[in-house]
N, CA, C, O and the ligand as a Tripos MOL2 file, in Angstrom:
@<TRIPOS>MOLECULE
protein
  269   267    68     0     0
PROTEIN
NO_CHARGES

@<TRIPOS>ATOM
      1 N           0.8410   -1.2050    0.0000 N.3       1 MET1
      2 CA          0.0000    0.0000    0.0000 C.3       1 MET1
      3 C           0.8790    1.2590    0.0000 C.2       1 MET1
      4 O           1.8510    1.3500    0.7510 O.2       1 MET1
      5 N           0.5300    2.2030   -0.8330 N.am      2 GLY2
      6 CA          1.3190    3.4160   -0.9000 C.3       2 GLY2
      7 C           2.5660    3.2810   -1.7480 C.2       2 GLY2
      8 O           3.3990    4.1860   -1.8000 O.2       2 GLY2
      9 N           2.6860    2.1450   -2.4110 N.am      3 LEU3
     10 CA          3.8550    1.9190   -3.2490 C.3       3 LEU3
     11 C           3.4130    1.6660   -4.6790 C.2       3 LEU3
     12 O           2.3650    1.0680   -4.9260 O.2       3 LEU3
     13 N           4.2210    2.1260   -5.6070 N.am      4 GLU4
     14 CA          4.0350    1.7420   -7.0000 C.3       4 GLU4
     15 C           5.3240    1.0860   -7.4690 C.2       4 GLU4
     16 O           6.4200    1.4900   -7.0810 O.2       4 GLU4
     17 N           5.1790    0.0850   -8.2950 N.am      5 ILE5
     18 CA          6.3410   -0.6320   -8.8060 C.3       5 ILE5
     19 C           6.6310   -0.1430  -10.2200 C.2       5 ILE5
     20 O           5.7450   -0.0780  -11.0730 O.2       5 ILE5
     21 N           7.8890    0.1950  -10.4410 N.am      6 VAL6
     22 CA          8.3200    0.6170  -11.7720 C.3       6 VAL6
     23 C           9.6110   -0.1120  -12.0860 C.2       6 VAL6
     24 O          10.4090   -0.3840  -11.1890 O.2       6 VAL6
     25 N           9.8140   -0.4230  -13.3300 N.am      7 LYS7
     26 CA         11.0570   -1.0820  -13.7180 C.3       7 LYS7
     27 C          12.0780   -0.0480  -14.1420 C.2       7 LYS7
     28 O          11.7670    0.9120  -14.8470 O.2       7 LYS7
     29 N          13.3080   -0.2670  -13.6930 N.am      8 CYS8
     30 CA         14.4070    0.5790  -14.1400 C.3       8 CYS8
     31 C          14.5250    0.4400  -15.6560 C.2       8 CYS8
     32 O          14.5970   -0.6770  -16.1690 O.2       8 CYS8
     33 N          14.5460    1.5730  -16.3830 N.am      9 PRO9
     34 CA         14.6470    1.4930  -17.8540 C.3       9 PRO9
     35 C          15.9930    0.9320  -18.3100 C.2       9 PRO9
     36 O          16.1210    0.4830  -19.4490 O.2       9 PRO9
     37 N          16.9800    0.9520  -17.4450 N.am     10 VAL10
     38 CA         18.3230    0.5140  -17.8260 C.3      10 VAL10
     39 C          18.5090   -0.9740  -17.5900 C.2      10 VAL10
     40 O          18.9450   -1.6950  -18.4880 O.2      10 VAL10
     41 N          18.1750   -1.4520  -16.3660 N.am     11 CYS11
     42 CA         18.5050   -2.8300  -16.0120 C.3      11 CYS11
     43 C          17.2680   -3.6770  -15.7370 C.2      11 CYS11
     44 O          17.3950   -4.8730  -15.4770 O.2      11 CYS11
     45 N          16.0830   -3.0910  -15.7890 N.am     12 LYS12
     46 CA         14.8140   -3.7930  -15.5780 C.3      12 LYS12
     47 C          14.5920   -4.2310  -14.1320 C.2      12 LYS12
     48 O          13.6840   -5.0130  -13.8510 O.2      12 LYS12
     49 N          15.4100   -3.7340  -13.2260 N.am     13 GLN13
     50 CA         15.1870   -3.9760  -11.8090 C.3      13 GLN13
     51 C          13.8430   -3.3740  -11.4100 C.2      13 GLN13
     52 O          13.5070   -2.2590  -11.8100 O.2      13 GLN13
     53 N          13.0730   -4.1290  -10.6140 N.am     14 LYS14
     54 CA         11.8070   -3.5830  -10.1230 C.3      14 LYS14
     55 C          12.0760   -2.6830   -8.9290 C.2      14 LYS14
     56 O          12.7730   -3.0670   -7.9890 O.2      14 LYS14
     57 N          11.5280   -1.5040   -8.9750 N.am     15 LEU15
     58 CA         11.7280   -0.5250   -7.9170 C.3      15 LEU15
     59 C          10.3870   -0.1680   -7.2970 C.2      15 LEU15
     60 O           9.4150    0.1010   -8.0040 O.2      15 LEU15
     61 N          10.3420   -0.1670   -5.9800 N.am     16 ALA16
     62 CA          9.1430    0.2380   -5.2610 C.3      16 ALA16
     63 C           9.2750    1.7100   -4.9040 C.2      16 ALA16
     64 O          10.2040    2.1070   -4.2000 O.2      16 ALA16
     65 N           8.3450    2.5120   -5.3910 N.am     17 VAL17
     66 CA          8.4220    3.9560   -5.1740 C.3      17 VAL17
     67 C           7.2780    4.3780   -4.2630 C.2      17 VAL17
     68 O           6.1090    4.1580   -4.5800 O.2      17 VAL17
     69 N           7.6160    4.9800   -3.1370 N.am     18 HIS18
     70 CA          6.6110    5.4310   -2.1720 C.3      18 HIS18
     71 C           5.7120    6.5110   -2.7700 C.2      18 HIS18
     72 O           6.0990    7.2400   -3.6830 O.2      18 HIS18
     73 N           4.5140    6.5870   -2.2290 N.am     19 GLN19
     74 CA          3.5490    7.5410   -2.7660 C.3      19 GLN19
     75 C           3.9530    8.9870   -2.5070 C.2      19 GLN19
     76 O           3.4920    9.8940   -3.2000 O.2      19 GLN19
     77 N           4.8150    9.2070   -1.5110 N.am     20 TYR20
     78 CA          5.2260   10.5890   -1.2350 C.3      20 TYR20
     79 C           6.3030   11.0820   -2.1900 C.2      20 TYR20
     80 O           6.6920   12.2490   -2.1370 O.2      20 TYR20
     81 N           6.7900   10.2010   -3.0640 N.am     21 ILE21
     82 CA          7.7460   10.6400   -4.0830 C.3      21 ILE21
     83 C           6.9440   11.2920   -5.2090 C.2      21 ILE21
     84 O           6.2790   10.6150   -5.9940 O.2      21 ILE21
     85 N           7.0210   12.6110   -5.2680 N.am     22 VAL22
     86 CA          6.2050   13.3500   -6.2200 C.3      22 VAL22
     87 C           6.9280   13.4610   -7.5650 C.2      22 VAL22
     88 O           8.1490   13.3220   -7.6310 O.2      22 VAL22
     89 N           6.1660   13.7130   -8.6420 N.am     23 PRO23
     90 CA          6.8150   13.9270   -9.9420 C.3      23 PRO23
     91 C           7.8580   15.0390   -9.8540 C.2      23 PRO23
     92 O           7.6220   16.0770   -9.2360 O.2      23 PRO23
     93 N           8.9900   14.8140  -10.4670 N.am     24 GLY24
     94 CA         10.0970   15.7540  -10.3920 C.3      24 GLY24
     95 C          11.1530   15.3200   -9.3990 C.2      24 GLY24
     96 O          12.2710   15.8350   -9.3960 O.2      24 GLY24
     97 N          10.7830   14.3520   -8.5410 N.am     25 SER25
     98 CA         11.7480   13.8430   -7.5690 C.3      25 SER25
     99 C          12.7010   12.8590   -8.2320 C.2      25 SER25
    100 O          12.4160   12.3130   -9.2970 O.2      25 SER25
    101 N          13.8310   12.6480   -7.5820 N.am     26 PHE26
    102 CA         14.8250   11.7240   -8.0920 C.3      26 PHE26
    103 C          14.8480   10.4700   -7.2340 C.2      26 PHE26
    104 O          14.7210   10.5290   -6.0110 O.2      26 PHE26
    105 N          15.0110    9.3540   -7.8920 N.am     27 VAL27
    106 CA         15.2280    8.0870   -7.1940 C.3      27 VAL27
    107 C          16.4460    7.4320   -7.8290 C.2      27 VAL27
    108 O          16.8110    7.7220   -8.9680 O.2      27 VAL27
    109 N          17.0560    6.5490   -7.0690 N.am     28 VAL28
    110 CA         18.2220    5.8390   -7.5850 C.3      28 VAL28
    111 C          17.8740    4.3700   -7.6750 C.2      28 VAL28
    112 O          17.2820    3.8060   -6.7540 O.2      28 VAL28
    113 N          18.2400    3.7470   -8.7860 N.am     29 CYS29
    114 CA         17.9860    2.3350   -8.9890 C.3      29 CYS29
    115 C          18.5630    1.5190   -7.8330 C.2      29 CYS29
    116 O          19.6840    1.7500   -7.3810 O.2      29 CYS29
    117 N          17.7560    0.5500   -7.3660 N.am     30 ALA30
    118 CA         18.1570   -0.2570   -6.2150 C.3      30 ALA30
    119 C          19.1940   -1.3130   -6.5710 C.2      30 ALA30
    120 O          19.7940   -1.9090   -5.6760 O.2      30 ALA30
    121 N          19.4120   -1.5520   -7.8270 N.am     31 ASN31
    122 CA         20.3910   -2.5400   -8.2620 C.3      31 ASN31
    123 C          21.8010   -1.9670   -8.0830 C.2      31 ASN31
    124 O          22.1620   -0.9970   -8.7500 O.2      31 ASN31
    125 N          22.5970   -2.5580   -7.1910 N.am     32 PRO32
    126 CA         23.9350   -2.0060   -6.9340 C.3      32 PRO32
    127 C          24.8440   -2.0030   -8.1500 C.2      32 PRO32
    128 O          25.8040   -1.2350   -8.2010 O.2      32 PRO32
    129 N          24.5590   -2.8430   -9.1210 N.am     33 ASN33
    130 CA         25.3630   -2.8650  -10.3410 C.3      33 ASN33
    131 C          24.8890   -1.8440  -11.3640 C.2      33 ASN33
    132 O          25.5090   -1.6700  -12.4130 O.2      33 ASN33
    133 N          23.7900   -1.1730  -11.0520 N.am     34 CYS34
    134 CA         23.2230   -0.1920  -11.9800 C.3      34 CYS34
    135 C          23.3390    1.1900  -11.3430 C.2      34 CYS34
    136 O          24.1530    2.0110  -11.7660 O.2      34 CYS34
    137 N          22.5190    1.4380  -10.3220 N.am     35 GLY35
    138 CA         22.6170    2.6970   -9.5790 C.3      35 GLY35
    139 C          22.2650    3.9200  -10.3980 C.2      35 GLY35
    140 O          22.6570    5.0360  -10.0590 O.2      35 GLY35
    141 N          21.5170    3.7120  -11.4880 N.am     36 THR36
    142 CA         21.1460    4.8260  -12.3580 C.3      36 THR36
    143 C          20.2280    5.8050  -11.6320 C.2      36 THR36
    144 O          19.3180    5.3980  -10.9090 O.2      36 THR36
    145 N          20.4730    7.0830  -11.8280 N.am     37 SER37
    146 CA         19.5850    8.1060  -11.2930 C.3      37 SER37
    147 C          18.3850    8.2480  -12.2110 C.2      37 SER37
    148 O          18.5180    8.3660  -13.4290 O.2      37 SER37
    149 N          17.2200    8.2340  -11.6020 N.am     38 LEU38
    150 CA         15.9730    8.3050  -12.3540 C.3      38 LEU38
    151 C          15.1440    9.4590  -11.8110 C.2      38 LEU38
    152 O          15.1880    9.7700  -10.6200 O.2      38 LEU38
    153 N          14.3950   10.0820  -12.6940 N.am     39 ARG39
    154 CA         13.4850   11.1410  -12.2730 C.3      39 ARG39
    155 C          12.0550   10.6530  -12.4770 C.2      39 ARG39
    156 O          11.7180   10.1080  -13.5280 O.2      39 ARG39
    157 N          11.2320   10.8530  -11.4770 N.am     40 VAL40
    158 CA          9.8190   10.4970  -11.5760 C.3      40 VAL40
    159 C           9.1320   11.5600  -12.4230 C.2      40 VAL40
    160 O           9.1310   12.7400  -12.0730 O.2      40 VAL40
    161 N           8.5520   11.1360  -13.5320 N.am     41 VAL41
    162 CA          7.9030   12.1170  -14.4040 C.3      41 VAL41
    163 C           6.3960   12.1640  -14.1970 C.2      41 VAL41
    164 O           5.7600   13.1820  -14.4710 O.2      41 VAL41
    165 N           5.8210   11.0640  -13.7120 N.am     42 GLN42
    166 CA          4.3980   11.0970  -13.3810 C.3      42 GLN42
    167 C           4.0640    9.9610  -12.4390 C.2      42 GLN42
    168 O           4.8280    9.0050  -12.3070 O.2      42 GLN42
    169 N           2.8990   10.0690  -11.7720 N.am     43 ARG43
    170 CA          2.4080    9.0230  -10.8900 C.3      43 ARG43
    171 C           1.0700    8.5210  -11.4270 C.2      43 ARG43
    172 O           0.3830    9.1960  -12.1930 O.2      43 ARG43
    173 N           0.7290    7.3040  -10.9910 N.am     44 LYS44
    174 CA         -0.5800    6.6950  -11.2760 C.3      44 LYS44
    175 C          -0.9610    6.7550  -12.7490 C.2      44 LYS44
    176 O          -1.8620    7.5280  -13.0780 O.2      44 LYS44
    177 N          -0.3640    6.0190  -13.6450 N.am     45 PRO45
    178 CA          0.7280    5.0910  -13.3400 C.3      45 PRO45
    179 C           2.0620    5.7990  -13.3050 C.2      45 PRO45
    180 O           2.2730    6.8170  -13.9630 O.2      45 PRO45
    181 N           2.9500    5.2320  -12.5210 N.am     46 ILE46
    182 CA          4.2680    5.8560  -12.3870 C.3      46 ILE46
    183 C           5.0680    5.7130  -13.6700 C.2      46 ILE46
    184 O           4.9960    4.7010  -14.3670 O.2      46 ILE46
    185 N           5.8300    6.7550  -13.9570 N.am     47 LYS47
    186 CA          6.7030    6.7550  -15.1190 C.3      47 LYS47
    187 C           8.0010    7.4340  -14.7040 C.2      47 LYS47
    188 O           7.9940    8.4800  -14.0550 O.2      47 LYS47
    189 N           9.1110    6.8200  -15.0910 N.am     48 VAL48
    190 CA         10.4050    7.4170  -14.7560 C.3      48 VAL48
    191 C          11.2310    7.5880  -16.0120 C.2      48 VAL48
    192 O          11.0020    6.9200  -17.0200 O.2      48 VAL48
    193 N          12.1990    8.4950  -15.9400 N.am     49 GLU49
    194 CA         13.1400    8.6620  -17.0390 C.3      49 GLU49
    195 C          14.5440    8.6860  -16.4670 C.2      49 GLU49
    196 O          14.7620    9.0580  -15.3140 O.2      49 GLU49
    197 N          15.4880    8.2830  -17.2980 N.am     50 VAL50
    198 CA         16.8860    8.2650  -16.8890 C.3      50 VAL50
    199 C          17.4170    9.6940  -16.8530 C.2      50 VAL50
    200 O          17.1980   10.4760  -17.7770 O.2      50 VAL50
    201 N          18.1160   10.0190  -15.7720 N.am     51 VAL51
    202 CA         18.7350   11.3380  -15.6480 C.3      51 VAL51
    203 C          20.1430   11.2570  -16.2160 C.2      51 VAL51
    204 O          20.9320   10.4200  -15.7790 O.2      51 VAL51
    205 N          20.4760   12.1100  -17.1840 N.am     52 PRO52
    206 CA         21.8280   12.0800  -17.7430 C.3      52 PRO52
    207 C          22.8700   12.3150  -16.6530 C.2      52 PRO52
    208 O          22.6530   13.0990  -15.7290 O.2      52 PRO52
    209 N          23.9970   11.6290  -16.7730 N.am     53 VAL53
    210 CA         25.0370   11.6660  -15.7370 C.3      53 VAL53
    211 C          25.5140   13.0850  -15.4740 C.2      53 VAL53
    212 O          25.7830   13.4400  -14.3270 O.2      53 VAL53
    213 N          25.6220   13.8960  -16.5070 N.am     54 GLU54
    214 CA         26.1480   15.2480  -16.3070 C.3      54 GLU54
    215 C          25.2080   16.0860  -15.4310 C.2      54 GLU54
    216 O          25.6560   17.0200  -14.7660 O.2      54 GLU54
    217 N          23.9140   15.7600  -15.4270 N.am     55 GLN55
    218 CA         22.9940   16.4590  -14.5290 C.3      55 GLN55
    219 C          23.1310   15.9450  -13.1060 C.2      55 GLN55
    220 O          23.0020   16.7020  -12.1440 O.2      55 GLN55
    221 N          23.3940   14.6520  -12.9810 N.am     56 THR56
    222 CA         23.5060   14.0370  -11.6640 C.3      56 THR56
    223 C          24.6100   14.6690  -10.8420 C.2      56 THR56
    224 O          24.4700   14.8350   -9.6300 O.2      56 THR56
    225 N          25.7110   15.0240  -11.4950 N.am     57 PHE57
    226 CA         26.8710   15.4950  -10.7620 C.3      57 PHE57
    227 C          26.9970   17.0130  -10.7560 C.2      57 PHE57
    228 O          28.0070   17.5410  -10.2890 O.2      57 PHE57
    229 N          26.0030   17.7170  -11.2600 N.am     58 THR58
    230 CA         26.0780   19.1720  -11.3590 C.3      58 THR58
    231 C          26.3750   19.8320  -10.0170 C.2      58 THR58
    232 O          27.1710   20.7670   -9.9400 O.2      58 THR58
    233 N          25.7290   19.3400   -8.9620 N.am     59 HIS59
    234 CA         25.7760   20.0710   -7.6940 C.3      59 HIS59
    235 C          27.0940   19.9270   -6.9500 C.2      59 HIS59
    236 O          27.4930   20.8420   -6.2290 O.2      59 HIS59
    237 N          27.7750   18.8030   -7.1070 N.am     60 ASP60
    238 CA         29.0040   18.6480   -6.3430 C.3      60 ASP60
    239 C          30.2400   18.4810   -7.2410 C.2      60 ASP60
    240 O          31.2960   18.0500   -6.7800 O.2      60 ASP60
    241 N          30.0980   18.8160   -8.4840 N.am     61 TYR61
    242 CA         31.2380   18.7310   -9.3940 C.3      61 TYR61
    243 C          32.1260   19.9500   -9.2030 C.2      61 TYR61
    244 O          31.7100   21.0810   -9.4540 O.2      61 TYR61
    245 N          33.3500   19.7080   -8.7570 N.am     62 ARG62
    246 CA         34.2640   20.8140   -8.4890 C.3      62 ARG62
    247 C          35.5560   20.6160   -9.2680 C.2      62 ARG62
    248 O          36.4570   19.9200   -8.7980 O.2      62 ARG62
    249 N          35.6610   21.2110  -10.4420 N.am     63 PRO63
    250 CA         36.8560   20.9900  -11.2740 C.3      63 PRO63
    251 C          38.1340   21.4370  -10.5850 C.2      63 PRO63
    252 O          39.2090   20.9160  -10.8830 O.2      63 PRO63
    253 N          38.0390   22.3790   -9.6830 N.am     64 GLU64
    254 CA         39.2700   22.8630   -9.0250 C.3      64 GLU64
    255 C          39.8930   21.8100   -8.1060 C.2      64 GLU64
    256 O          41.0550   21.9290   -7.7190 O.2      64 GLU64
    257 N          39.1230   20.7880   -7.7610 N.am     65 SER65
    258 CA         39.6480   19.7140   -6.9250 C.3      65 SER65
    259 C          40.7280   18.9070   -7.6200 C.2      65 SER65
    260 O          41.4900   18.1880   -6.9730 O.2      65 SER65
    261 N          40.7940   19.0280   -8.9380 N.am     66 TYR66
    262 CA         41.7260   18.1990   -9.6900 C.3      66 TYR66
    263 C          43.0700   18.8740   -9.9050 C.2      66 TYR66
    264 O          43.9260   18.3270  -10.6000 O.2      66 TYR66
    265 N          43.2740   20.0440   -9.3280 N.am     67 ASP67
    266 CA         44.5520   20.7350   -9.4690 C.3      67 ASP67
    267 C          45.6780   20.0020   -8.7560 C.2      67 ASP67
    268 O          46.8230   20.4550   -8.7790 O.2      67 ASP67
    269 ZN         18.7880   -0.0590  -12.8920 Zn       68 ZN68
@<TRIPOS>BOND
     1     1     2 1
     2     2     3 1
     3     3     4 2
     4     3     5 am
     5     5     6 1
     6     6     7 1
     7     7     8 2
     8     7     9 am
     9     9    10 1
    10    10    11 1
    11    11    12 2
    12    11    13 am
    13    13    14 1
    14    14    15 1
    15    15    16 2
    16    15    17 am
    17    17    18 1
    18    18    19 1
    19    19    20 2
    20    19    21 am
    21    21    22 1
    22    22    23 1
    23    23    24 2
    24    23    25 am
    25    25    26 1
    26    26    27 1
    27    27    28 2
    28    27    29 am
    29    29    30 1
    30    30    31 1
    31    31    32 2
    32    31    33 am
    33    33    34 1
    34    34    35 1
    35    35    36 2
    36    35    37 am
    37    37    38 1
    38    38    39 1
    39    39    40 2
    40    39    41 am
    41    41    42 1
    42    42    43 1
    43    43    44 2
    44    43    45 am
    45    45    46 1
    46    46    47 1
    47    47    48 2
    48    47    49 am
    49    49    50 1
    50    50    51 1
    51    51    52 2
    52    51    53 am
    53    53    54 1
    54    54    55 1
    55    55    56 2
    56    55    57 am
    57    57    58 1
    58    58    59 1
    59    59    60 2
    60    59    61 am
    61    61    62 1
    62    62    63 1
    63    63    64 2
    64    63    65 am
    65    65    66 1
    66    66    67 1
    67    67    68 2
    68    67    69 am
    69    69    70 1
    70    70    71 1
    71    71    72 2
    72    71    73 am
    73    73    74 1
    74    74    75 1
    75    75    76 2
    76    75    77 am
    77    77    78 1
    78    78    79 1
    79    79    80 2
    80    79    81 am
    81    81    82 1
    82    82    83 1
    83    83    84 2
    84    83    85 am
    85    85    86 1
    86    86    87 1
    87    87    88 2
    88    87    89 am
    89    89    90 1
    90    90    91 1
    91    91    92 2
    92    91    93 am
    93    93    94 1
    94    94    95 1
    95    95    96 2
    96    95    97 am
    97    97    98 1
    98    98    99 1
    99    99   100 2
   100    99   101 am
   101   101   102 1
   102   102   103 1
   103   103   104 2
   104   103   105 am
   105   105   106 1
   106   106   107 1
   107   107   108 2
   108   107   109 am
   109   109   110 1
   110   110   111 1
   111   111   112 2
   112   111   113 am
   113   113   114 1
   114   114   115 1
   115   115   116 2
   116   115   117 am
   117   117   118 1
   118   118   119 1
   119   119   120 2
   120   119   121 am
   121   121   122 1
   122   122   123 1
   123   123   124 2
   124   123   125 am
   125   125   126 1
   126   126   127 1
   127   127   128 2
   128   127   129 am
   129   129   130 1
   130   130   131 1
   131   131   132 2
   132   131   133 am
   133   133   134 1
   134   134   135 1
   135   135   136 2
   136   135   137 am
   137   137   138 1
   138   138   139 1
   139   139   140 2
   140   139   141 am
   141   141   142 1
   142   142   143 1
   143   143   144 2
   144   143   145 am
   145   145   146 1
   146   146   147 1
   147   147   148 2
   148   147   149 am
   149   149   150 1
   150   150   151 1
   151   151   152 2
   152   151   153 am
   153   153   154 1
   154   154   155 1
   155   155   156 2
   156   155   157 am
   157   157   158 1
   158   158   159 1
   159   159   160 2
   160   159   161 am
   161   161   162 1
   162   162   163 1
   163   163   164 2
   164   163   165 am
   165   165   166 1
   166   166   167 1
   167   167   168 2
   168   167   169 am
   169   169   170 1
   170   170   171 1
   171   171   172 2
   172   171   173 am
   173   173   174 1
   174   174   175 1
   175   175   176 2
   176   175   177 am
   177   177   178 1
   178   178   179 1
   179   179   180 2
   180   179   181 am
   181   181   182 1
   182   182   183 1
   183   183   184 2
   184   183   185 am
   185   185   186 1
   186   186   187 1
   187   187   188 2
   188   187   189 am
   189   189   190 1
   190   190   191 1
   191   191   192 2
   192   191   193 am
   193   193   194 1
   194   194   195 1
   195   195   196 2
   196   195   197 am
   197   197   198 1
   198   198   199 1
   199   199   200 2
   200   199   201 am
   201   201   202 1
   202   202   203 1
   203   203   204 2
   204   203   205 am
   205   205   206 1
   206   206   207 1
   207   207   208 2
   208   207   209 am
   209   209   210 1
   210   210   211 1
   211   211   212 2
   212   211   213 am
   213   213   214 1
   214   214   215 1
   215   215   216 2
   216   215   217 am
   217   217   218 1
   218   218   219 1
   219   219   220 2
   220   219   221 am
   221   221   222 1
   222   222   223 1
   223   223   224 2
   224   223   225 am
   225   225   226 1
   226   226   227 1
   227   227   228 2
   228   227   229 am
   229   229   230 1
   230   230   231 1
   231   231   232 2
   232   231   233 am
   233   233   234 1
   234   234   235 1
   235   235   236 2
   236   235   237 am
   237   237   238 1
   238   238   239 1
   239   239   240 2
   240   239   241 am
   241   241   242 1
   242   242   243 1
   243   243   244 2
   244   243   245 am
   245   245   246 1
   246   246   247 1
   247   247   248 2
   248   247   249 am
   249   249   250 1
   250   250   251 1
   251   251   252 2
   252   251   253 am
   253   253   254 1
   254   254   255 1
   255   255   256 2
   256   255   257 am
   257   257   258 1
   258   258   259 1
   259   259   260 2
   260   259   261 am
   261   261   262 1
   262   262   263 1
   263   263   264 2
   264   263   265 am
   265   265   266 1
   266   266   267 1
   267   267   268 2
@<TRIPOS>SUBSTRUCTURE
     1 MET1         2 RESIDUE 1 A MET
     2 GLY2         6 RESIDUE 1 A GLY
     3 LEU3        10 RESIDUE 1 A LEU
     4 GLU4        14 RESIDUE 1 A GLU
     5 ILE5        18 RESIDUE 1 A ILE
     6 VAL6        22 RESIDUE 1 A VAL
     7 LYS7        26 RESIDUE 1 A LYS
     8 CYS8        30 RESIDUE 1 A CYS
     9 PRO9        34 RESIDUE 1 A PRO
    10 VAL10       38 RESIDUE 1 A VAL
    11 CYS11       42 RESIDUE 1 A CYS
    12 LYS12       46 RESIDUE 1 A LYS
    13 GLN13       50 RESIDUE 1 A GLN
    14 LYS14       54 RESIDUE 1 A LYS
    15 LEU15       58 RESIDUE 1 A LEU
    16 ALA16       62 RESIDUE 1 A ALA
    17 VAL17       66 RESIDUE 1 A VAL
    18 HIS18       70 RESIDUE 1 A HIS
    19 GLN19       74 RESIDUE 1 A GLN
    20 TYR20       78 RESIDUE 1 A TYR
    21 ILE21       82 RESIDUE 1 A ILE
    22 VAL22       86 RESIDUE 1 A VAL
    23 PRO23       90 RESIDUE 1 A PRO
    24 GLY24       94 RESIDUE 1 A GLY
    25 SER25       98 RESIDUE 1 A SER
    26 PHE26      102 RESIDUE 1 A PHE
    27 VAL27      106 RESIDUE 1 A VAL
    28 VAL28      110 RESIDUE 1 A VAL
    29 CYS29      114 RESIDUE 1 A CYS
    30 ALA30      118 RESIDUE 1 A ALA
    31 ASN31      122 RESIDUE 1 A ASN
    32 PRO32      126 RESIDUE 1 A PRO
    33 ASN33      130 RESIDUE 1 A ASN
    34 CYS34      134 RESIDUE 1 A CYS
    35 GLY35      138 RESIDUE 1 A GLY
    36 THR36      142 RESIDUE 1 A THR
    37 SER37      146 RESIDUE 1 A SER
    38 LEU38      150 RESIDUE 1 A LEU
    39 ARG39      154 RESIDUE 1 A ARG
    40 VAL40      158 RESIDUE 1 A VAL
    41 VAL41      162 RESIDUE 1 A VAL
    42 GLN42      166 RESIDUE 1 A GLN
    43 ARG43      170 RESIDUE 1 A ARG
    44 LYS44      174 RESIDUE 1 A LYS
    45 PRO45      178 RESIDUE 1 A PRO
    46 ILE46      182 RESIDUE 1 A ILE
    47 LYS47      186 RESIDUE 1 A LYS
    48 VAL48      190 RESIDUE 1 A VAL
    49 GLU49      194 RESIDUE 1 A GLU
    50 VAL50      198 RESIDUE 1 A VAL
    51 VAL51      202 RESIDUE 1 A VAL
    52 PRO52      206 RESIDUE 1 A PRO
    53 VAL53      210 RESIDUE 1 A VAL
    54 GLU54      214 RESIDUE 1 A GLU
    55 GLN55      218 RESIDUE 1 A GLN
    56 THR56      222 RESIDUE 1 A THR
    57 PHE57      226 RESIDUE 1 A PHE
    58 THR58      230 RESIDUE 1 A THR
    59 HIS59      234 RESIDUE 1 A HIS
    60 ASP60      238 RESIDUE 1 A ASP
    61 TYR61      242 RESIDUE 1 A TYR
    62 ARG62      246 RESIDUE 1 A ARG
    63 PRO63      250 RESIDUE 1 A PRO
    64 GLU64      254 RESIDUE 1 A GLU
    65 SER65      258 RESIDUE 1 A SER
    66 TYR66      262 RESIDUE 1 A TYR
    67 ASP67      266 RESIDUE 1 A ASP
    68 ZN68       269 GROUP 0 **** ****
């Protein structure tokens, strides 16, 4: 109850997404060999899309760390 099941578009892992995860939220694939970042695009029925890697790392990417 309160969960929707969606398959990871990359590895087909079944993911249980809580009802409080609203569209626009990010979830990470539960498969440790995948770990793809996904964005919830809609609920009932749930739909997710793969988040491009360059968006995933936008917030903590610090090029100056490589000096
Ligand atoms: Zn996956």
